[in-house]
DOTOR-853169 format. One record per residue (C-alpha): residue number from 1; x, y, z. Coordinates in steps of 0.25 Angstrom, whole numbers, m for minus. Example, Ala and Ser with C-alpha at 12.3 -4.5 7.8 and 13.67 -1.06 7.14 Angstrom:
2
LOBA  pos      X      Y      Z
LOBA    1     49    m18     31
LOBA    2     55     m4     29
// end
This chain:
502
LOBA  pos      X      Y      Z
LOBA    1    949    596   m843
LOBA    2    942    589   m833
LOBA    3    933    602   m829
LOBA    4    929    602   m844
LOBA    5    925    588   m845
LOBA    6    917    590   m833
LOBA    7    910    603   m840
LOBA    8    907    595   m853
LOBA    9    902    584   m845
LOBA   10    892    594   m837
LOBA   11    887    601   m850
LOBA   12    885    588   m856
LOBA   13    878    582   m845
LOBA   14    870    595   m843
LOBA   15    866    593   m857
LOBA   16    862    579   m858
LOBA   17    853    582   m845
LOBA   18    847    595   m851
LOBA   19    845    587   m864
LOBA   20    838    576   m859
LOBA   21    830    585   m849
LOBA   22    825    595   m860
LOBA   23    824    585   m872
LOBA   24    818    572   m865
LOBA   25    814    578   m852
LOBA   26    805    590   m856
LOBA   27    805    589   m871
LOBA   28    802    573   m870
LOBA   29    792    574   m858
LOBA   30    784    586   m865
LOBA   31    784    578   m879
LOBA   32    780    564   m873
LOBA   33    771    569   m862
LOBA   34    764    580   m870
LOBA   35    762    573   m884
LOBA   36    752    561   m884
LOBA   37    760    551   m894
LOBA   38    760    536   m896
LOBA   39    773    527   m893
LOBA   40    777    528   m908
LOBA   41    776    543   m907
LOBA   42    784    543   m894
LOBA   43    795    533   m901
LOBA   44    798    543   m912
LOBA   45    798    555   m904
LOBA   46    808    549   m895
LOBA   47    816    546   m906
LOBA   48    815    561   m913
LOBA   49    821    565   m899
LOBA   50    831    556   m899
LOBA   51    836    559   m913
LOBA   52    835    575   m911
LOBA   53    842    574   m896
LOBA   54    855    566   m905
LOBA   55    854    578   m916
LOBA   56    853    589   m903
LOBA   57    865    582   m897
LOBA   58    873    583   m909
LOBA   59    870    598   m913
LOBA   60    873    603   m899
LOBA   61    886    594   m898
LOBA   62    891    601   m910
LOBA   63    888    614   m903
LOBA   64    893    610   m890
LOBA   65    906    606   m897
LOBA   66    908    620   m902
LOBA   67    903    628   m889
LOBA   68    913    620   m879
LOBA   69    925    620   m889
LOBA   70    931    634   m883
LOBA   71    931    627   m868
LOBA   72    935    613   m874
LOBA   73    949    620   m879
LOBA   74    952    626   m866
LOBA   75    951    612   m858
LOBA   76    957    603   m869
LOBA   77    968    611   m875
LOBA   78    982    609   m871
LOBA   79    984    623   m871
LOBA   80    974    633   m871
LOBA   81    976    647   m872
LOBA   82    970    658   m863
LOBA   83    962    663   m874
LOBA   84    956    649   m877
LOBA   85    952    648   m862
LOBA   86    945    661   m862
LOBA   87    936    658   m876
LOBA   88    934    644   m869
LOBA   89    929    652   m854
LOBA   90    920    661   m863
LOBA   91    914    650   m870
LOBA   92    912    644   m858
LOBA   93    905    656   m852
LOBA   94    895    654   m864
LOBA   95    893    640   m862
LOBA   96    878    642   m856
LOBA   97    875    650   m867
LOBA   98    879    641   m878
LOBA   99    873    629   m869
LOBA  100    858    637   m872
LOBA  101    863    639   m886
LOBA  102    866    624   m889
LOBA  103    854    620   m883
LOBA  104    844    630   m890
LOBA  105    852    627   m905
LOBA  106    858    614   m907
LOBA  107    851    608   m896
LOBA  108    836    612   m899
LOBA  109    839    613   m913
LOBA  110    846    599   m914
LOBA  111    833    594   m906
LOBA  112    822    601   m911
LOBA  113    825    601   m927
LOBA  114    828    585   m927
LOBA  115    816    583   m918
LOBA  116    806    591   m925
LOBA  117    811    586   m939
LOBA  118    811    571   m934
LOBA  119    797    573   m929
LOBA  120    790    579   m941
LOBA  121    796    569   m949
LOBA  122    791    557   m941
LOBA  123    777    565   m940
LOBA  124    777    565   m955
LOBA  125    781    552   m956
LOBA  126    768    547   m948
LOBA  127    780    541   m937
LOBA  128    775    552   m926
LOBA  129    762    556   m924
LOBA  130    762    570   m919
LOBA  131    757    583   m924
LOBA  132    767    592   m932
LOBA  133    763    603   m922
LOBA  134    770    595   m912
LOBA  135    785    598   m918
LOBA  136    780    613   m914
LOBA  137    778    610   m901
LOBA  138    790    601   m900
LOBA  139    800    612   m905
LOBA  140    794    623   m896
LOBA  141    795    613   m883
LOBA  142    810    610   m888
LOBA  143    813    625   m888
LOBA  144    808    626   m873
LOBA  145    815    614   m871
LOBA  146    829    619   m876
LOBA  147    826    632   m869
LOBA  148    825    624   m856
LOBA  149    836    615   m858
LOBA  150    845    628   m863
LOBA  151    840    635   m849
LOBA  152    845    622   m840
LOBA  153    859    619   m849
LOBA  154    862    634   m847
LOBA  155    862    634   m831
LOBA  156    869    621   m831
LOBA  157    881    626   m841
LOBA  158    883    637   m832
LOBA  159    886    628   m821
LOBA  160    895    619   m830
LOBA  161    904    631   m835
LOBA  162    909    635   m821
LOBA  163    920    624   m818
LOBA  164    924    626   m832
LOBA  165    925    643   m831
LOBA  166    932    639   m817
LOBA  167    943    630   m825
LOBA  168    945    640   m838
LOBA  169    947    653   m828
LOBA  170    958    645   m821
LOBA  171    966    642   m835
LOBA  172    964    658   m837
LOBA  173    967    659   m823
LOBA  174    956    669   m819
LOBA  175    951    662   m808
LOBA  176    936    656   m805
LOBA  177    931    671   m801
LOBA  178    937    677   m814
LOBA  179    926    685   m822
LOBA  180    932    680   m835
LOBA  181    920    686   m844
LOBA  182    918    697   m834
LOBA  183    909    706   m845
LOBA  184    904    694   m852
LOBA  185    892    687   m846
LOBA  186    888    675   m852
LOBA  187    873    676   m847
LOBA  188    867    687   m839
LOBA  189    859    685   m827
LOBA  190    846    693   m831
LOBA  191    847    684   m844
LOBA  192    850    671   m837
LOBA  193    838    672   m827
LOBA  194    827    679   m836
LOBA  195    829    668   m848
LOBA  196    828    658   m837
LOBA  197    817    661   m830
LOBA  198    810    663   m843
LOBA  199    815    650   m848
LOBA  200    810    642   m835
LOBA  201    796    650   m833
LOBA  202    792    650   m848
LOBA  203    797    638   m854
LOBA  204    790    627   m846
LOBA  205    777    635   m848
LOBA  206    778    634   m861
LOBA  207    782    619   m862
LOBA  208    770    617   m854
LOBA  209    761    625   m864
LOBA  210    767    618   m875
LOBA  211    764    605   m869
LOBA  212    751    608   m866
LOBA  213    748    613   m881
LOBA  214    754    601   m886
LOBA  215    744    593   m876
LOBA  216    732    601   m879
LOBA  217    735    602   m895
LOBA  218    722    596   m898
LOBA  219    715    608   m892
LOBA  220    708    617   m903
LOBA  221    702    631   m904
LOBA  222    697    639   m891
LOBA  223    705    629   m883
LOBA  224    718    630   m888
LOBA  225    716    646   m889
LOBA  226    713    647   m875
LOBA  227    725    638   m872
LOBA  228    735    646   m878
LOBA  229    729    659   m872
LOBA  230    731    653   m859
LOBA  231    745    648   m863
LOBA  232    749    661   m868
LOBA  233    745    667   m855
LOBA  234    754    658   m847
LOBA  235    766    660   m856
LOBA  236    765    675   m856
LOBA  237    764    674   m841
LOBA  238    775    665   m839
LOBA  239    784    673   m848
LOBA  240    781    687   m840
LOBA  241    783    679   m828
LOBA  242    796    673   m830
LOBA  243    802    687   m835
LOBA  244    798    693   m824
LOBA  245    805    683   m814
LOBA  246    817    683   m822
LOBA  247    818    698   m822
LOBA  248    816    698   m806
LOBA  249    826    687   m805
LOBA  250    837    693   m814
LOBA  251    833    708   m807
LOBA  252    836    701   m794
LOBA  253    850    695   m798
LOBA  254    855    705   m807
LOBA  255    854    718   m796
LOBA  256    863    711   m786
LOBA  257    872    707   m797
LOBA  258    872    720   m802
LOBA  259    875    726   m789
LOBA  260    887    716   m787
LOBA  261    893    718   m801
LOBA  262    894    733   m799
LOBA  263    900    730   m786
LOBA  264    910    721   m790
LOBA  265    914    732   m800
LOBA  266    916    741   m788
LOBA  267    926    730   m782
LOBA  268    933    729   m795
LOBA  269    935    744   m795
LOBA  270    939    743   m780
LOBA  271    928    749   m775
LOBA  272    924    740   m763
LOBA  273    910    745   m760
LOBA  274    900    738   m750
LOBA  275    886    733   m755
LOBA  276    877    743   m745
LOBA  277    864    737   m748
LOBA  278    862    722   m749
LOBA  279    847    721   m752
LOBA  280    848    706   m757
LOBA  281    840    695   m750
LOBA  282    846    684   m758
LOBA  283    861    678   m761
LOBA  284    863    691   m767
LOBA  285    863    697   m752
LOBA  286    875    686   m748
LOBA  287    884    691   m761
LOBA  288    882    706   m757
LOBA  289    886    702   m744
LOBA  290    897    695   m748
LOBA  291    901    706   m758
LOBA  292    902    717   m745
LOBA  293    911    706   m738
LOBA  294    920    705   m750
LOBA  295    921    721   m751
LOBA  296    923    722   m737
LOBA  297    934    712   m737
LOBA  298    940    721   m749
LOBA  299    939    733   m741
LOBA  300    946    727   m730
LOBA  301    958    722   m739
LOBA  302    959    735   m746
LOBA  303    960    742   m733
LOBA  304    970    732   m728
LOBA  305    979    733   m741
LOBA  306    977    749   m740
LOBA  307    982    748   m726
LOBA  308    994    739   m729
LOBA  309    997    748   m741
LOBA  310    998    761   m733
LOBA  311   1006    754   m722
LOBA  312   1015    749   m732
LOBA  313   1017    765   m739
LOBA  314   1019    770   m725
LOBA  315   1029    760   m721
LOBA  316   1037    762   m734
LOBA  317   1037    779   m732
LOBA  318   1040    776   m718
LOBA  319   1052    766   m722
LOBA  320   1056    777   m731
LOBA  321   1055    789   m720
LOBA  322   1064    779   m710
LOBA  323   1074    778   m719
LOBA  324   1077    792   m720
LOBA  325   1072    799   m707
LOBA  326   1075    813   m712
LOBA  327   1063    811   m722
LOBA  328   1055    805   m712
LOBA  329   1040    809   m714
LOBA  330   1043    814   m729
LOBA  331   1034    803   m736
LOBA  332   1022    805   m727
LOBA  333   1022    821   m728
LOBA  334   1025    820   m744
LOBA  335   1012    811   m743
LOBA  336   1005    821   m736
LOBA  337   1008    833   m744
LOBA  338   1004    823   m756
LOBA  339    990    821   m750
LOBA  340    989    835   m748
LOBA  341    991    839   m763
LOBA  342    983    827   m768
LOBA  343    972    832   m759
LOBA  344    973    846   m765
LOBA  345    973    841   m779
LOBA  346    959    834   m775
LOBA  347    965    818   m777
LOBA  348    954    808   m773
LOBA  349    956    799   m761
LOBA  350    963    788   m769
LOBA  351    973    797   m775
LOBA  352    976    804   m762
LOBA  353    979    790   m756
LOBA  354    987    786   m766
LOBA  355    995    799   m767
LOBA  356    998    799   m752
LOBA  357   1003    784   m753
LOBA  358   1013    789   m764
LOBA  359   1018    800   m757
LOBA  360   1020    793   m745
LOBA  361   1029    783   m752
LOBA  362   1036    792   m764
LOBA  363   1050    791   m758
LOBA  364   1048    776   m755
LOBA  365   1059    774   m766
LOBA  366   1069    780   m758
LOBA  367   1069    767   m752
LOBA  368   1078    763   m762
LOBA  369   1089    775   m761
LOBA  370   1102    770   m754
LOBA  371   1103    778   m740
LOBA  372   1115    785   m744
LOBA  373   1108    793   m754
LOBA  374   1094    794   m747
LOBA  375   1100    799   m733
LOBA  376   1111    807   m740
LOBA  377   1111    821   m735
LOBA  378   1120    827   m745
LOBA  379   1118    832   m760
LOBA  380   1116    819   m768
LOBA  381   1124    814   m779
LOBA  382   1118    810   m792
LOBA  383   1119    796   m790
LOBA  384   1112    797   m776
LOBA  385   1101    806   m782
LOBA  386   1098    795   m793
LOBA  387   1096    786   m781
LOBA  388   1085    796   m775
LOBA  389   1080    798   m789
LOBA  390   1077    783   m789
LOBA  391   1067    783   m778
LOBA  392   1055    785   m785
LOBA  393   1057    774   m795
LOBA  394   1061    766   m783
LOBA  395   1048    769   m775
LOBA  396   1040    765   m787
LOBA  397   1046    752   m789
LOBA  398   1044    749   m773
LOBA  399   1028    751   m774
LOBA  400   1028    744   m785
LOBA  401   1031    732   m777
LOBA  402   1018    735   m767
LOBA  403   1006    726   m772
LOBA  404    996    728   m775
LOBA  405   1002    736   m786
LOBA  406    989    743   m787
LOBA  407    989    750   m774
LOBA  408   1002    758   m777
LOBA  409   1002    759   m792
LOBA  410    996    774   m790
LOBA  411   1008    778   m781
LOBA  412   1019    774   m791
LOBA  413   1019    784   m799
LOBA  414   1018    795   m788
LOBA  415   1030    788   m782
LOBA  416   1039    787   m795
LOBA  417   1037    802   m799
LOBA  418   1037    810   m786
LOBA  419   1050    817   m791
LOBA  420   1046    820   m805
LOBA  421   1045    836   m809
LOBA  422   1037    842   m818
LOBA  423   1047    847   m826
LOBA  424   1053    834   m829
LOBA  425   1065    834   m821
LOBA  426   1061    824   m810
LOBA  427   1062    810   m809
LOBA  428   1062    798   m811
LOBA  429   1055    799   m825
LOBA  430   1056    814   m827
LOBA  431   1041    815   m829
LOBA  432   1035    830   m833
LOBA  433   1023    837   m828
LOBA  434   1011    830   m827
LOBA  435   1018    816   m832
LOBA  436   1020    816   m817
LOBA  437   1010    808   m808
LOBA  438   1002    817   m798
LOBA  439   1006    809   m787
LOBA  440   1020    811   m791
LOBA  441   1018    827   m793
LOBA  442   1012    829   m780
LOBA  443   1022    820   m771
LOBA  444   1033    827   m777
LOBA  445   1028    841   m772
LOBA  446   1025    836   m759
LOBA  447   1038    827   m758
LOBA  448   1046    840   m763
LOBA  449   1040    849   m752
LOBA  450   1041    840   m741
LOBA  451   1056    836   m745
LOBA  452   1059    852   m745
LOBA  453   1052    855   m731
LOBA  454   1058    843   m724
LOBA  455   1071    843   m716
LOBA  456   1083    835   m719
LOBA  457   1097    833   m713
LOBA  458   1105    842   m723
LOBA  459   1093    853   m724
LOBA  460   1082    858   m717
LOBA  461   1068    858   m724
LOBA  462   1063    870   m730
LOBA  463   1050    879   m725
LOBA  464   1038    875   m732
LOBA  465   1036    890   m740
LOBA  466   1050    887   m746
LOBA  467   1046    873   m751
LOBA  468   1033    877   m757
LOBA  469   1040    889   m765
LOBA  470   1049    879   m771
LOBA  471   1037    869   m775
LOBA  472   1032    883   m781
LOBA  473   1044    885   m789
LOBA  474   1046    872   m794
LOBA  475   1030    869   m799
LOBA  476   1028    866   m811
LOBA  477   1043    861   m814
LOBA  478   1046    852   m801
LOBA  479   1032    851   m796
LOBA  480   1018    850   m802
LOBA  481   1012    864   m801
LOBA  482    998    860   m795
LOBA  483   1004    852   m785
LOBA  484   1013    862   m781
LOBA  485   1002    873   m780
LOBA  486    992    864   m772
LOBA  487   1004    859   m763
LOBA  488   1008    874   m759
LOBA  489    994    878   m757
LOBA  490    991    867   m748
LOBA  491   1003    870   m740
LOBA  492   1000    883   m739
LOBA  493    985    881   m734
LOBA  494    990    872   m725
LOBA  495   1000    882   m719
LOBA  496    988    892   m718
LOBA  497    979    881   m710
LOBA  498    993    880   m700
LOBA  499    994    894   m699
LOBA  500    988    898   m685
LOBA  501    976    908   m684
LOBA  502    980    922   m680
// end
């Protein structure tokens, strides 16, 4: 509530100062210093200004009440819903634009309509001794003054809404830096700069020319024609110059901002690229240097996290091998075979890395299998085999505890399904054919080959040719045909390469 009260206080202060400077400062100075009038006329003009300002305040206060209402609800209600806070936040971000609209409509019209009406009445009544054309001049001047006032209020309001934005984001637990309206820019920098430069460049000149016109209103004929030719040239030159300067300014800022937006999008997609060419000589140079420092820190953190994750996986695999010395090295060999298959299939670097890590931990669930079952040398009973069949699910559950979950999510399907069969007779889910994840189909072949060719206490490993023939006989029923063919072709190629030259 304190933040809201300070916000209202700031808005009112800004408005009073801006209105006083615009109406009595610029408008009053223009009026009283330009027009030669009597003391009696000054009294009536001052009266007109006071009455008009009262009307203006009333009109603007009513409009302000409706503009501030969605924001007020957030800070004055005992219980406020998230949707009401979001609505209030959207209204808050629109407030600088709404301020401009208030000044250009209820503010301007509430002032100019009563002022011109009263002035016309007093002139007709003979109380005010001014030409009627001056009413037109004053209306034009009021438009110029209102635009200058609106510009000032726009920038003051931009600053005033910042503490409110932080407070409302905290209500939604978004954080100070949250992009709540990520795709909803209230005013683009290009428009803001163009309008600002145009207004501050052109309106003072127009006000001067209007004042000069009033001052020289007694001029006639050729002198007046020459004056307006000169004035028109000044206006055209000023407008062209202001537009060009505003375009130069916006381009100078838009280019680095656009580049930063593209780089931030890359960071969002986990592509941490450095800015290779820093061509800027202003504050953006420091911003780009800071961006590179940020990217460097992210890359170092990612590298550290990757090393920690790889060390963790290797430790888990080593722990499993240490539990059963007779299968020592099984996980690393299966990982190596799986990597060979993945390379032959043309998997990209990221998939190959994920496949290798998955194969390295494919049997991690055996940690949850009792020793008397895992280390038994004879034939297993149905109950004991049920313990063995549970290890893919146990392995998946173990890895689900790893954080961040996104780093291991791609491994889970391969670990759970590396004992499925193409004919649907595998476990744990009885998946068929292409229902089985690719990693699961690859690891199934690599795992079976290493299991058949490795020595056990109760049997000696079979020769590679026999194991390959078994794989060949089970292609399409137990194992994926393409994976088997690729693996056999790859093993034959390796044997050929190892065969000594005659």
